[in-house]
N, C-alpha and C positions, 0 to 999 in steps of 0.2 A: 505493501501499499505505500503512495508516495505522500510523502509529508503536504500537509497543507500549512501554506501561508498563509493569514489575515491579509485584506485587501489594505489595510492600514500600514503594514509593512511591505508589501508585496508592491504597490505602489506609490514608496515614500521619495517624493522629491529627491530629484539628484543635483538639478539647478535650480536660479532663482525664477527661469522662466515658467518652471514646472509649480511654483507654489501658487496657490488658491488663494484669491483675496486680500493681497497683502501688498499690491505693487507699489504703493508710496513707501512702504519701507524698503523692499528687493530694489528698487530704482536707486535710493538712497545709498543702500551698501554699494551697489555697483559704483556709482560716483565717486565713492569715499575710496575705494580701493585702486578706480582709473586715475583720480588725481595725487593718490598717495596721502588720504586726507583722513586716515582710519584712526579713532582714539583708541587707546591702550587699555580700556575698560568698558564696556559694553554692556548693557543691562536690557534683557527682551522681557517684556511682561504683557500679561493677557490673558484671556481663559483659557479654559483646557480645550488642547485640539486644535488650536489655531495656527501651529506652522513654529511654534519659538525653536524648540531643541533641532527641529530640522533646518531654520535657517542658519542656525549655530553652526551646525555641523557644515553645510555648503559652504559658508564664509570662512569657516577655519582652512577647508580643501583650497580654497579659493585663493587665500593669503599666501599661501607657501608657491603656488603654480601660476602667480604674477597675473590674477584675472582670467585665469581658463582653466578649467578642469578637463585633464587627459586620462584619457582609460588606463594607461599604461606607467601614469606614476600612481605612489602609494604613498603619502605622506602621513599615515596612522600613526607612526611613531612620534609624531611632532603634534599630535592631539591629544590629551587628555580629558577623559570626562570624570566628573566627579558627582556622586551624588549624593547632596548636603544634607537629606535625609537620614542616610544612614553613616555619614562621616561629617557629624557638625560638634566635633568636642575640640578644645584646643588643641589637641596632640594633633590630629588630623590635620589643621591649620598650616600649624608649626612644621608637619612634613610636606605640608604643599608649598612653602616657602622656601625650603631647602632646596627641592627639585628646581624651584624658579631659576636660582642661581648659575644653572648649568645651561650653559648654552646649547644649542639644536647643533646637530652632528650634519645633518643636511638639511637644506633647507634655508629662510631665514627668519621663521618666527615658530616658536614654540607657544599653541594656543590651550589654553586651558577653559573648560566648560563648566562650570557647576552650574546644576541642574537643583531645583525647589531651593534655591539659595536661602529663602525665607526660614528654613528650617535650622537656621545654623544656631545657636547660643549665643547670648551677651558676649561673654568672654570671648568665643571665636568672631564673634564682628570684631571685636578692640583687637584681637590679636592680628588680625586680617588687615585693617586698617592702612598700616603703614607700607605695606607690600600693594596693595590697590592704589595708593596715592603716589608712588615713583617706583614703579614696577621698571626692572632692568627692559632694555630698548628691543630685546629679543624676545618679548613675551606680550602676548595679550589674552585679556581675560574675559569670557563672555559668562554673564551670569542670566540666569535664566529662574522666574516667577511667576506666579499667579496670582502672589498675595503681597503686592509692591507696598502696601501701607505696615506690613509687618516689619520691613527693611528700615533698619535705623537712618535718622538724616544723614548722619555723615558717611555711610556708604552711598547712599543717594547721589550726594554731593559730588563724588569722586568718578561717577558714572555717565556714559552719555547713553539717556534713557531712548527706548523706541517701544510705544504702545501699540500691539497688536491688538487689530478688531476683530469682533465676531465675524463668521462667515457670513454673508448674506445667503438668503434662501435661494434666491439666482443663482449666484455662483456655487453653490455646493449642488444645487440640481444640474447644472451643465456638465460639472465633474464628475457626478454619478451615472449620467446619460453618456460620459466617454468609457468611465470604467465597464457598464454593461455592456458598451458595443465591443470593448477588448475582451470577455468572458464571455460572448455569445448570447447575451441574457436580452429577451424582448421585455421590455419594461414600458407599462403605460405613464405618461407623461405625469399625471394626477398621482401615480403611485410613488416617483421618486420626490414630488413636491411635497407628500405627506412625511418622507423619510426625510429629507433636508429640514423640514418642521421642526420635526422631533426631534433633530439632533440638535436644535437650540443654540446655533452658531459654531459647532464642534464637527470639524472636519473630520477627524478620527472616529467621532461618533456616530456619524452620518454611514462611512466606510463598515462600521463594526455593525451598526442596523441593517446596512446591506446584503452583508453574508450572514444576517441571522435569517433576513425575511426569504433570500435565494435558496436557502438550506430547508425553508417550510416549503415553498412553492417551487421551488425548479428553474427551469429556464425563461417562464412565462413569468411576468411579474405585475399582476393586477392592482388595483388601487382596494379591493375586495380583500385580498389576499393580505396586504400590508396592514387594514385597518383592523383584520382579524388576526394578526400575528403579534402586531404592537399593540393590540387592546385599546384604540383609540377610539373614541366617536368620532364617526365619520361624518361628513359635509351633509348627507341626505339625512342622516337625525334633524339636525337644526332647518333643514328647508322644511322637513315635516311638520317639526315644532312651529315654526312660522305661519305655517300654511293653515293650522288649526286655530292657531292665535288669532290671524287675521278672519277667518272665519266664526271666531267666538266660541269654538264645540271645546268649552271646559273640561267635558267628560271625557271625553278621549285625549282631551291634550293632558290630562293625570294619568290616564292609562297606559299614556305613549311613556311618559315620565317613570311610571311603575315599572316597563318593560325593561329601561334604562338604568335603573337601580338593581334590578334583578342578573342584569349583566356583568355584575361586580366596579359599575362606575361610580365615581363618589358625587353625591348631590352638588359638591361645591363647585367640582370641576363642570357638572353641567351647565349651571347658571353662569360659569365665568366664559364658557364657551360661547354661549346663549349672546352674552353682551358684546362680545366679539362677533359674532354673525350679524347683529344689528348693526355693528360698528361700519363693517364690512357692505352690509346693504346701502348705509348710509354712502360710504364713499362711492358706490356704484353709479348712487343717483347722478353724478358731475365728472363730465368727461375730463373735466381738468385733474381730479382727483382717482382716476380710474387707475395710474399708475401704482398708488399705495396698496393695491388689491392683491398679495401674494397667495395667489393660486395658481392654478393650472387651467390652462386656455379654456377644456371643457367647464370646468367649475365656474369659470368668470364667465360664460354663457348663462348658467343657471343662475347667478347673482344678477345679470342685468336683468332677466327675465322677472326674478322674484321683485324687484327697486321698482320695477314698474306698480305693482299690486299694493305697496306700501309705501304711504304718505311719510313726508320728512319730520311734521308733527308726531306721527306714530313712534317713528325710530326714536328720536330724540327721548318722548316719555318712557320707550323701552329700555333703554340704556341707562336712564337715570334708575328707574324701578331693578332694573339686574342688578345695577353697582351698589344700589343701599341694601337689597339682599346681602350682596357679597358682603358688604362692611358688617350685618349684623350676623351672619351666621356662624360665626366662631364663639359669640358671646349667648347664642339662641341654646335655650335648654331642650327647644321642640325642633331640631334644624330640618327634618321633614315638612312639617306644619310650615313653615318658615317659606321654604319653596314653593311647595302649594297655593301659599296664599299669593305668592309674586306673581304663579304661573295665571292666575285666575284674574288677578289684576290687569295682568297684561293682556288678555284675552277679551278684557272690557273694556278697554280701552276705545276700540272702534265700534263696540256697542251701540244701536239706536233704537235705545227702549222709547217708552211714552216720555216725551218732554213735556216738561211743565210749564205752563204759560206764564211769565214774569209777570203781566198785567191783568188784575181781576177786575172783573165789573159786576156791578149790579143791577139788574136790568128790570124795567118795571113793567108790568105785563102790557101796559097800553101799547109799548113796544111793538108785541107779538100781534096786537090786535089789530095794530095800522096796517101792518104787514101780512095779515091775512093768515100767521102760521097757528096749527093746532098745538097745543102743549101736547108734548108726550107724556104719556102716563110713566110716573118713576115706580121703580119695585126698587125696595128698600131692604136693605140686609136683616135677617132675623131678629138680629139683638138691637135693643132699645128703642122699639120701631114706635111705642107708646109715647115717647119724649121728642122724637121726630116728627109723628104728625101734628101736635103740636106747635110746632115752627113753620107748618106752612098751609095756613088756617087761611081764609078767604079776606080775613080783616087786616092781617100783613099784608096781602095785596093792595087793598086800598089804602093804607097808612103809605106804603112806596110811593101810589101816582100822587098822595098830596104832597110827599116830601119832594118830587121831582117839580111839583109846580106846574102837573100838566092840566090843561082845561079839559073839561067832558065832552069840548064839542072835537078833539082831538081824539076820542075813543070810537069815534063813530065815522063812516063815511058809506059810501056807496057800495062800494067795491069789499068794503073791510068784513072780515068774519069774526063776531064777537065768540069768542071761546070762553068755555066756564075755567075756574080755578083747579089746577094742576091737580088730578086724581092720584089717589095714592093708593096702590094693589097690595095687598098683604096676603101673607101665605096663611093657609090655615093652622098649619100647625107653627104655632108662635115658640119660638125657645126664649125663654126670660133668663135675665140676669141682672146681678143687682145694678143697681144705677149709679154706683161709685166702681164699679172693674174696670179694669182697664180696657178690656172689650168694648164695653159702652160708652164710654169717655173717647175710645179710638173712632168709632161708629160715628158717633154725634161730631165729632170734628170734622171727619171725613163728608158728611151727607153737608155741614154748614160751608166746606170749601167747595166741594160742588156746586153749591145753588151760586156762588160768585163765579165760578170761572165758566162761566158763559160766553163762547166766543163768536161775535160777530163782528162785520164789519164797520171798522173804528169811527169812517168818516159819517155814518148815520146815527152817532152818539152824540150828547150836548157837547160843548167845548165854548162855554162861556168865558170870556176875558175875566178877570179878577187881579186884583191888586194885592201889596204886599200885608198892607195893612188889613185888609180883609181875610187873608191867610191867616195873619195873627190872630186875630179877632176870633177865628173859627178853630183856631189850636187852643187858646186859653177855654174856649165852651167845651171844647171835649174834656180839657184836664179837670176841669169844674166837674164835668159827669164821671169821669173815674175818679176823684175824690169821693164823690157823693156814693158811689156803688162799693167803696171800701177797696179798690185797686190802687193803692199810695204808692206800691213799689213801680206800676208803669208812671203813674200820674210826676213822682220824680225823675224818673227816666228823660220824660217829655220834656221837663222843667229845667234841664242842665244846659239846654243851648238855643237861642232863638232860632227858628227857621228861617232859611234864606232862599228866592225864589228866582231861578233861572228858567224862562219861558215856563213848562209848567212842570219843572223838575222841582223836588222839594228838597234843598240842600241842608244834612245835620251831621255836626261832628261834635264826637262823643271822644271822653278822655280814654275808655278801654273798650275790649272788645267784649266784655259781659253785657256791657248795656247794649252793643250793637245788636249784638244776638237776640237779648230779651226782645228788641223792638222790632226784629225782623219775624220772630215767630207771633208776635201779635199786632202785624202790620194791616191785616185785614180790615180790623173794627177801625182804625185810624183813617184809610183812605175810603173806606164806605162812607162814614162820617163826611169827610171834607169833599169828597166827591159831589155829594147829594146835596153839602151845603153852598157848595160854591159853582153846583151846576157844570161841573167840568170832569168828563170821566176819562181827561188826557192826564193827569195829574198821577205821579210816581215818585218814589222815593228814592234818595241816593246819600247814603250814610258812612260814613269814613271816621277812621280813628287817630286824633293827635297824640302823638307821646309827648309831646312838650308838655302838651294841655295834662295829659296825665301824670307827670312828674308835679304838676301845679296841686293835683290831687293829693298828692301823695305826703301827707303832715306828718312831722316828726312828734315825738312824745311831748316835749316842751309846748308846741303848736296846742297839740290836741288839749292840753292841760288848761292852755289859755282861751281856748273857746267854750271849754265847760265852765269855764272860771265867769265870761262874760255873760252865761245864762245863768246860773246859780251862784252868789260871790260866798255863798256858805261854805263851798269847797275848800278855799282857802282856810279858813277856820279849821273845817275838820281836818286839813294836812297837819296843822302847824299842833293839833290838839294831839294827834296819835305821831306826831315826828314822823311821818310818811314821805318816801324818794319819790321823785315825778321818774 
């Protein structure tokens, strides 16, 4: 059986032209050799598997061969490699400095390659300082490390530093395509792209993964075989998830997520990949940013197709929700529930449910009579029907007519059809419930809102002009009604700010969000009263929160005490009697 050599060793570059993705560094080293401008101490730093040791060996051979490598020349006896991970003591460095003094027998230079130099101990670094600063003219040191921050500054200041970058996915894929051609392997473009992405910028890792996948699938390398062997989430998983999200199919989406977990994938990895998928879709929507999409040609076409059905607003909101889930994942006690909740929120972004009308109107029966519209019988829920039936009695309709100031002549015309008050169809089997139960209160509230949410043509509603003074008088009258009814909380909220009018919009400014939420919950009665009083059904509310005003309402303990003392001067006597602190 022939000895197998892994691709990372078999295809190790022998010249600078073969080095992948480090053109800037290789060109710099070639020019330095050509112009005799090479430093005596070099530091190669960067991630794993990007070519640091390889470049050091190529440079060591080229130094003695005067810029060109010949096959018939061997300067291996002038190149010394030292693994600092296992030779990190002071004695090892002293032995090295003793060897440095001896000049080379053949060639001009002795080259010392110290790999993983950050593993040297503090004492070894200190023993190496003098030799590194003033080495003999026939000696060149090449240090290589993946963790430059662990090397002491005095060493760094004596070296010429070369920072190796990660191998891009495009460069790694092109080199893998060359390796596959050399080995007679037929490989899909998407398959090589997944291997290059999985390598995370390390060419050595990419070649190791390539050997592993070739051992699994043989001479035909497909995308499905690569994803199955590497146990990575395929692009198809995220394309399917996005389609389900866009179509608001929450049950199918949760089932797909469960299948993903059953295959052994981590939920955190799934959400991070989904956020990246949304980012790639966003990039695909603009031709200028299409180059940022690092996928194969076939997959790129799928991204372009799906990007047409996803709006930019949806993708931005989806990325925000996915990233928020990503941040909360580690601190969550129920991580699966967190992801499922996020998926349901994503699938609800584009959901077109029943949209509530922001404008609420109370329409007098006279309007329907003048239009010849027959009232539609209302079928009420079984709960709390006795209470609701009282709220739609005929006297209420007459009262609404009087409030709107409509004349009796407007109620009749030759073509009009006079309709009876709305009829209530009650079910025979009435399920009674307590008047104080949550269901009965909710049913009554929903019915009252339904009475107000009658949408008609806005142009046919009364829109009489009114002044700001008339609005303020009407505002104060409503506050007085609330006080008489014992609703002091809402009355005090309405008294905080004087309403200002801009067209038909009433602007209010509150010191905190609590006041705003409370008024928005009970704005229907207020708008109903104002619209009927001013005979303008186009009036609406605009509520804002002023943080500076909120600070004005935040009193200190001393200010609160002074306020209380103004209302009751005897408090000061009480404080002095019992020697109380404020």
